[in-house]
C-alpha positions in Angstrom: 131.9 73.0 -3.3 132.5 73.4 -7.0 135.9 75.0 -6.6 137.0 72.2 -4.2 136.0 69.5 -6.7 138.0 71.0 -9.5 141.0 72.1 -7.4 141.3 68.5 -6.1 142.4 67.4 -9.6 139.4 65.0 -10.0 138.5 66.6 -13.3 140.6 67.2 -16.4 140.5 69.9 -19.1 137.8 68.0 -21.0 135.5 67.9 -18.0 136.3 71.6 -17.2 135.3 72.5 -20.8 132.2 70.3 -20.6 131.1 71.9 -17.3 131.8 75.4 -18.7 129.5 74.7 -21.7 126.9 73.2 -19.3 126.8 76.6 -17.4 126.7 78.8 -20.5 124.0 76.8 -22.2 121.9 76.0 -19.2 118.6 77.4 -18.1 119.9 79.0 -15.0 122.6 81.0 -16.7 119.9 82.3 -19.0 118.0 83.4 -15.9 121.1 85.2 -14.7 121.6 86.9 -18.1 117.9 88.0 -18.1 118.4 89.4 -14.5 121.3 91.6 -15.7 119.5 92.8 -18.8 116.4 93.8 -16.9 118.3 95.4 -14.0 119.2 98.2 -16.3 116.0 98.2 -18.4 113.9 100.6 -16.3 114.9 103.9 -17.9 111.2 104.8 -18.3 110.8 105.0 -14.5 113.6 107.6 -14.2 111.8 110.4 -16.2 111.3 112.4 -13.1 115.0 112.7 -12.5 115.8 114.4 -15.8 112.4 115.9 -16.7 113.3 119.2 -15.1 116.4 119.4 -17.4 114.2 118.8 -20.4 111.6 121.4 -19.2 114.1 124.1 -18.5 116.5 123.6 -21.5 113.7 123.4 -24.0 111.2 125.8 -22.4 108.2 123.5 -22.0 105.1 124.0 -19.9 103.7 121.2 -17.7 101.2 120.1 -20.4 104.0 119.8 -23.0 106.1 117.9 -20.5 103.3 115.6 -19.7 102.7 115.0 -23.4 106.3 114.0 -23.6 105.8 111.7 -20.6 102.7 110.2 -22.3 104.8 109.2 -25.4 107.4 107.7 -23.0 104.6 105.6 -21.5 103.2 104.8 -24.9 106.6 103.5 -26.1 107.3 101.8 -22.9 104.1 99.8 -22.8 102.9 99.3 -26.3 105.0 96.3 -27.2 102.8 94.6 -29.7 105.4 95.0 -32.4 108.0 93.4 -30.1 105.6 90.5 -29.4 104.9 89.9 -33.0 108.6 90.0 -33.8 109.2 87.5 -31.1 106.6 85.1 -32.6 108.6 84.8 -35.8 112.2 85.3 -34.8 114.6 84.2 -32.1 114.8 86.1 -28.8 118.3 87.5 -29.7 116.8 89.3 -32.7 114.3 91.0 -30.4 117.0 92.0 -28.0 119.2 93.4 -30.8 116.4 95.6 -32.2 115.7 96.9 -28.7 119.4 97.8 -28.1 119.5 99.9 -31.3 116.3 101.6 -30.5 117.4 102.4 -26.9 120.6 104.0 -27.9 119.1 106.0 -30.8 116.2 107.4 -28.8 117.9 108.5 -25.6 121.1 109.6 -27.4 119.1 112.1 -29.5 117.4 113.4 -26.4 120.8 113.9 -24.8 122.0 115.8 -27.8 118.9 118.1 -27.7 119.1 118.8 -23.9 122.8 119.6 -24.0 122.4 121.9 -26.9 124.6 119.9 -29.3 121.8 120.0 -31.9 119.3 122.7 -32.8 116.2 122.7 -30.6 114.0 120.0 -31.9 110.2 120.4 -32.3 107.9 118.9 -29.8 106.8 116.0 -32.1 110.5 115.1 -32.7 111.1 114.9 -28.9 108.0 112.8 -28.6 109.3 110.5 -31.3 112.7 110.2 -29.7 111.5 109.3 -26.3 108.8 106.9 -27.7 111.5 105.0 -29.6 113.9 104.9 -26.6 111.2 103.8 -24.2 109.8 101.2 -26.7 113.1 99.5 -26.5 112.1 98.4 -23.0 109.3 96.3 -24.5 111.8 94.5 -26.7 114.1 93.7 -23.7 111.1 92.6 -21.6 109.7 90.4 -24.4 113.0 88.8 -25.3 114.1 88.0 -21.7 110.8 87.6 -19.7 108.8 85.6 -22.2 111.8 83.2 -22.8 112.2 82.6 -19.0 108.4 82.1 -18.5 108.4 79.5 -21.3 111.5 77.8 -19.9 109.9 77.7 -16.4 106.1 77.5 -17.0 105.3 75.9 -13.6 107.1 78.7 -11.7 105.8 81.6 -13.8 104.8 83.7 -10.8 108.2 83.5 -9.3 109.9 84.2 -12.6 107.8 87.2 -13.3 108.2 88.5 -9.7 112.0 88.1 -9.8 112.6 89.6 -13.3 109.9 92.3 -13.3 111.1 93.2 -9.8 114.6 93.9 -11.1 113.1 96.2 -13.7 111.5 98.1 -10.9 114.8 98.2 -9.0 116.7 99.4 -12.0 115.9 103.0 -11.4 117.9 102.9 -8.1 120.6 100.8 -9.6 121.2 103.2 -12.6 121.0 106.2 -10.2 123.9 104.9 -8.2 125.9 104.1 -11.3 125.2 107.5 -12.7 126.6 109.2 -9.5 129.7 107.1 -9.7 130.3 107.7 -13.5 129.2 111.3 -13.9 128.9 112.9 -10.4 126.1 115.5 -10.2 125.7 116.1 -13.9 122.0 115.3 -14.3 122.0 115.7 -18.1 124.6 112.9 -18.3 122.0 110.6 -16.8 120.3 110.6 -20.2 123.6 109.6 -21.9 124.0 106.7 -19.4 120.6 105.3 -20.0 121.3 105.5 -23.8 124.4 103.3 -23.8 124.3 101.1 -20.7 121.1 99.0 -21.4 122.1 98.6 -25.0 125.6 97.3 -24.1 124.3 94.8 -21.6 121.7 93.4 -24.0 124.3 93.0 -26.8 126.7 91.1 -24.5 124.1 88.4 -23.7 122.5 88.1 -27.1 123.5 84.4 -27.6 122.4 83.4 -24.1 118.7 84.3 -24.2 116.8 81.5 -26.0 114.1 78.8 -25.5 115.5 75.6 -23.9 113.8 72.2 -23.6 112.2 71.9 -20.2 113.6 69.2 -17.8 111.8 69.2 -14.5 113.8 70.0 -11.3 112.2 69.2 -7.9 114.1 72.0 -6.2 113.3 74.6 -8.9 111.3 77.0 -6.5 114.1 76.8 -3.9 116.6 78.1 -6.5 114.4 81.0 -7.3 114.1 81.8 -3.6 117.9 81.8 -3.4 118.0 84.3 -6.3 115.3 86.3 -4.5 117.3 86.5 -1.3 120.2 88.0 -3.2 118.1 90.6 -4.9 116.5 91.4 -1.5 119.9 92.0 -0.2 120.6 94.3 -3.1 117.4 96.2 -2.4 118.2 96.5 1.3 121.7 97.8 0.5 120.3 100.4 -1.9 117.7 101.5 0.7 120.5 102.0 3.3 122.7 103.7 0.8 119.9 106.1 -0.2 119.2 107.0 3.5 122.9 107.7 4.1 123.1 109.8 1.0 120.1 111.8 2.2 121.6 112.3 5.7 125.3 112.7 4.9 127.3 114.5 2.3 128.8 111.9 -0.2 132.0 112.6 -2.0 132.6 111.2 -5.5 134.8 108.4 -3.9 131.9 107.4 -1.7 129.5 107.1 -4.7 132.1 105.0 -6.5 132.4 102.7 -3.5 128.6 102.3 -3.2 128.3 101.6 -6.9 131.0 98.9 -6.7 129.1 97.1 -4.0 125.9 97.3 -6.1 127.8 95.7 -9.0 129.1 92.9 -6.8 125.6 92.1 -5.6 124.3 92.2 -9.2 126.8 89.6 -10.2 126.4 87.4 -7.1 123.6 85.2 -8.5 126.3 83.7 -10.8 127.4 81.7 -7.7 123.9 80.1 -7.4 123.9 79.4 -11.1 127.3 77.6 -11.0 126.4 75.5 -8.0 123.0 74.4 -9.5 124.5 73.7 -13.0 127.3 71.7 -11.3 124.7 69.4 -9.6 122.9 68.9 -12.9 126.2 68.2 -14.7 127.2 65.6 -12.2 123.8 63.9 -12.3 124.0 63.8 -16.1 127.5 62.3 -16.2 126.5 59.7 -13.5 123.4 58.7 -15.5 125.5 58.2 -18.7 128.2 56.2 -16.9 125.8 54.0 -14.8 126.7 50.4 -16.0 123.2 49.0 -15.4 121.6 51.6 -17.6 123.7 50.5 -20.6 121.8 47.2 -20.7 118.6 48.9 -21.4 117.7 49.7 -25.0 115.3 52.6 -25.5 112.4 52.0 -27.8 111.0 54.6 -30.1 107.4 55.7 -29.4 104.8 53.9 -31.4 103.9 55.9 -34.6 100.3 55.2 -33.9 100.4 57.5 -30.9 101.4 60.5 -33.0 98.7 60.1 -35.6 95.7 61.6 -33.7 97.8 64.6 -32.6 99.1 65.3 -36.0 95.6 64.9 -37.5 94.1 67.3 -35.0 96.9 69.9 -35.6 96.4 69.6 -39.4 92.6 70.1 -39.0 93.2 73.2 -36.9 95.6 74.7 -39.5 92.9 74.5 -42.1 90.5 76.5 -40.0 90.6 80.3 -40.5 91.4 82.3 -37.4 88.4 84.5 -38.1 86.0 81.4 -38.0 87.1 80.6 -34.4 87.5 84.1 -33.0 84.3 83.9 -31.0 84.7 80.2 -30.2 87.6 80.2 -27.7 88.9 77.1 -25.9 88.4 76.6 -22.2 90.4 78.9 -19.9 94.0 77.7 -19.5 94.3 76.3 -23.1 96.2 78.2 -25.8 94.0 81.0 -27.2 94.7 82.5 -30.6 95.6 86.2 -30.6 92.1 87.2 -31.8 90.3 84.9 -29.4 92.2 86.5 -26.5 91.7 90.0 -27.7 88.0 89.6 -28.1 87.4 87.8 -24.9 85.5 89.4 -22.0 88.2 88.4 -19.6 90.8 90.4 -21.5 88.5 93.4 -21.7 87.9 93.4 -17.9 91.7 93.0 -17.3 92.4 95.8 -19.8 90.0 98.3 -18.1 91.4 97.4 -14.6 95.0 98.0 -16.0 94.0 101.4 -17.4 92.6 102.5 -14.0 95.3 101.0 -11.8 98.6 101.3 -13.7 97.5 104.6 -15.4 97.0 106.2 -12.0 100.1 105.0 -10.3 102.2 105.8 -13.4 100.8 109.4 -13.4 102.0 109.8 -9.8 105.4 108.4 -10.6 105.9 110.6 -13.7 104.8 113.8 -11.8 106.7 113.0 -8.6 109.4 115.6 -9.3 106.9 118.3 -10.0 104.8 117.3 -7.0 107.8 117.6 -4.7 108.7 121.0 -6.2 105.1 122.3 -5.8 105.0 121.2 -2.1 108.4 122.8 -1.3 110.5 119.7 -0.8 114.3 120.2 -1.4 116.0 118.7 -4.5 117.8 115.9 -2.5 114.4 114.8 -1.1 113.0 114.6 -4.6 115.8 112.3 -5.6 115.0 110.2 -2.5 111.4 109.9 -3.6 112.5 108.6 -7.0 114.7 106.0 -5.3 112.0 105.0 -2.8 109.6 104.5 -5.7 112.2 102.3 -7.5 112.9 100.1 -4.5 109.3 99.7 -3.4 108.4 99.1 -7.1 110.8 96.2 -6.9 109.4 95.0 -3.5 105.9 95.1 -4.9 106.8 93.0 -7.9 108.6 90.3 -6.0 106.0 90.3 -3.3 103.1 89.9 -5.6 105.0 87.4 -7.9 106.2 85.0 -5.2 103.4 85.4 -2.7 100.7 84.9 -5.3 102.5 81.8 -6.5 102.5 80.3 -3.0 99.0 81.4 -2.2 97.7 79.9 -5.5 99.5 76.6 -5.1 98.7 76.1 -1.4 95.3 77.8 -0.9 94.0 78.3 -4.4 94.0 82.0 -3.8 93.2 83.6 -7.2 95.6 86.2 -8.6 92.8 88.5 -9.8 91.7 88.9 -6.1 95.2 90.0 -5.2 95.1 92.5 -8.0 91.8 93.9 -6.6 93.4 94.4 -3.2 96.5 96.2 -4.7 94.2 98.6 -6.6 92.4 99.4 -3.3 95.7 100.1 -1.6 96.8 102.5 -4.3 93.8 104.7 -3.5 95.5 105.5 -0.1 98.7 106.7 -1.9 96.7 109.0 -4.3 94.8 110.6 -1.5 98.0 111.3 0.5 99.3 113.2 -2.5 96.0 115.0 -3.0 95.8 116.5 0.5 99.5 117.2 0.8 99.9 116.3 4.5 103.4 117.5 5.6 106.1 114.8 4.9 103.4 112.5 3.6 105.1 112.3 0.2 107.6 109.8 1.7 104.8 107.4 2.6 102.9 108.0 -0.7 106.1 107.3 -2.7 106.3 103.9 -0.9 102.7 103.0 -1.4 102.6 104.2 -5.1 105.9 102.4 -5.9 104.7 99.2 -4.2 101.3 99.2 -5.9 102.6 100.1 -9.3 105.2 97.2 -9.1 102.7 94.7 -7.7 100.3 95.0 -10.6 102.6 93.9 -13.4 103.5 90.3 -12.3 99.9 89.7 -11.5 98.6 91.1 -14.8 101.2 89.1 -16.8 100.6 85.9 -14.8 96.8 86.2 -15.2 97.2 86.6 -19.0 99.4 83.5 -19.2 97.1 81.4 -17.0 93.8 82.4 -18.8 95.0 82.4 -22.4 98.0 80.0 -22.5 101.6 80.5 -23.5 101.5 79.9 -27.3 101.1 83.6 -28.1 102.2 84.9 -24.7 104.7 87.4 -26.2 102.0 89.3 -28.1 99.3 89.0 -25.5 101.3 90.5 -22.6 102.3 93.4 -24.7 98.7 94.0 -25.6 97.9 94.0 -21.9 100.7 96.4 -21.3 99.2 98.8 -23.9 96.5 99.7 -21.4 99.1 101.6 -19.3 99.7 104.5 -21.8 96.0 104.9 -22.4 95.4 105.3 -18.7 98.5 107.6 -18.5 97.3 109.8 -21.3 93.8 110.3 -19.8 95.0 110.8 -16.2 98.4 112.4 -16.8 98.0 114.6 -19.8 94.3 115.4 -19.8 93.7 115.4 -16.0 96.9 116.2 -14.1 98.7 118.2 -16.7 95.7 120.5 -17.6 94.7 121.0 -14.0 98.3 121.8 -13.0 98.6 124.4 -15.8 95.3 125.9 -15.0 96.3 126.5 -11.4 99.8 127.8 -12.4 98.1 130.4 -14.7 95.8 131.3 -11.9 98.7 132.0 -9.6 100.6 133.9 -12.3 97.5 136.1 -12.9 97.2 136.7 -9.2 100.7 138.1 -9.1 99.9 140.4 -12.0 102.3 138.7 -14.4 101.8 137.2 -17.9 103.6 134.2 -19.3 106.2 134.8 -22.0 106.6 132.6 -25.0 108.9 129.6 -24.3 108.8 130.2 -20.5 108.2 127.2 -18.3 105.0 127.2 -16.2 105.4 126.5 -12.5 102.8 126.0 -9.8 103.3 126.1 -6.0 101.1 124.7 -3.3 98.8 121.8 -2.4 96.1 123.0 -4.9 98.4 122.2 -7.9 97.6 118.4 -7.8 94.7 118.2 -5.3 91.8 117.8 -7.6 93.7 115.7 -10.1 94.6 113.0 -7.5 91.2 113.0 -6.0 89.9 112.1 -9.5 92.8 109.5 -9.9 91.8 107.9 -6.5 88.2 107.5 -7.6 89.4 105.9 -10.9 91.5 103.4 -9.0 88.5 102.5 -6.8 86.5 101.9 -10.0 89.3 99.7 -11.3 89.2 97.6 -8.2 85.5 97.0 -8.7 86.1 96.0 -12.3 88.9 93.6 -11.2 86.6 92.0 -8.7 84.3 91.0 -11.6 87.2 89.0 -13.1 87.6 87.3 -9.6 83.9 86.2 -9.8 84.2 85.0 -13.4 87.4 82.9 -12.9 86.8 81.5 -9.4 86.1 78.0 -10.6 89.2 78.0 -12.9 91.5 79.0 -10.1 90.1 76.3 -7.9 91.2 73.7 -10.4 94.8 72.3 -11.0 95.8 74.9 -13.6 99.5 73.7 -13.9 98.7 70.0 -14.5 99.4 70.2 -18.2 102.9 71.7 -17.7 103.8 69.1 -15.1 102.8 66.3 -17.6 104.8 67.9 -20.3 107.9 68.2 -18.1 107.6 64.6 -17.0 107.3 63.5 -20.7 110.5 65.5 -21.5 112.2 64.0 -18.6 111.3 60.5 -19.7 112.5 61.3 -23.3 115.8 62.4 -21.8 116.1 59.2 -19.8 115.4 57.1 -22.8 118.0 59.0 -24.8 120.6 58.5 -22.0 120.1 54.8 -21.5 119.9 54.2 -25.2 123.3 55.7 -25.8 125.9 53.6 -27.6 128.7 52.3 -25.3 131.3 53.3 -27.9 130.4 57.0 -27.4 132.2 57.3 -24.0 134.1 60.3 -25.2 130.8 62.0 -26.1 129.5 61.1 -22.7 132.5 62.8 -21.1 131.7 66.0 -23.0 128.1 66.0 -21.6 126.3 69.2 -22.6 128.7 69.9 -25.5 127.4 66.8 -27.2 123.9 67.7 -26.4 124.4 71.1 -28.0 125.7 69.5 -31.2 122.7 67.2 -31.4 120.3 70.2 -31.0 122.1 72.0 -33.9 
């Protein structure tokens, strides 16, 4: 449609330039840029693919490897610094800092694993992986928070789509790694050092906050983007199955990666079509003769006085004086009011139990597969299955919770409770080591891990407002490494090493210094995942308390405020259009270019 309009000669070079600026500076192109950034931002979920290289090249036991995994989770989820930086700077600054951190952290790990530097101490490796993983919080904060604020009435769909791509990024990067480097697993670390950093730098000027103008078909556009990403996930699933059943040459891997890249860039077509519709509507509104007879009036100054006075009074109050006097749910809490609220405490505990357990399973998936005797290619399949179902969990919980909330007032905390109950099944399948059950547990664990994040982030935005959303979601994410440290390092790691030493002693052998410690059999992780399943069950009970506390809130119209703000912005835009001077016809032809100059 767009190509036909331009090829017909109906538009000149000025209009072409105007439309190009409309696309580049529009909300939908920012969504596309965010999708690309987050589609390569899931390096923390790929630890199981290169953890064996780290363990063997540096001579670590399982406890040390799990300690390294904990610092990865710590960096990947404690994004309070990223949130605070986002509160005082533009999103592009956040993305730039994240790019530098990502490259430095993973590049140093690659140098250590390949022997290009002297063997670093454990604390240095922990620092490197923490810095590299922490870059993910900067890319998440810069892209996700900006999109949620630009589309507040569709936050569930936004979170499901963007966080879903983070979950899918593991499978995406795996295909690109096979195409770029073949079977060199150590080169995977190098790829996740430079690729996410490069993509973020390319789109630095695009990610920003944009004034909201309501679109009646907004949700439909998100569904169109969702369908494309579902196609990408389906293709990756088929590709993984074929790679598992057939022998793929380097040429086949390159062909598969090329299709993945095409599907990644396909949403640009949706963006161009939607921006073209908006551009034509704007030009038509400007050139409508009847509208030029209307003169827009400035709002009465008296209307602004009470708001300004209230804001001034609030500024004079100390944040410590109001910390235990929060507003009603749904209004903008201060950071301290949110952190000291009972709702946040309940959500924090539920996140520790739920995300901590599923993250432990994902991080240990490689070692679980080895201990149960699965071949190496099957272990790679498990990682990809987790990545794809991680994506499906995110988009399912994000979009379905949005629909259920708007149509049936179904509360998001209740869906979180159900997801935690489902994760118990995956943990028990791992614990008892039923033959070939690791395929099913990978699907369940990946789905449940992914489904929790859009729900947690959407609940935080709905209960505590969007004013300090960047900081609050990163505080909520900080619960994940706490759960991972308790369940991964203290429970799974110690029990694995204890069983490995027991097996070594039964063989009459002793462990040499610097030798990796390996355990074989169901008993390696049995007790650990029985404990993790019990913890997830406890988390579901805690989450249900939040369901009871917020049931009246979710029965109300929680998005009314944002609809009114969007309508006010739309009215302001209309007044600005009809009040335009007739002598500025050249400016009208430039459309968004003129709008951009006025914003500057």
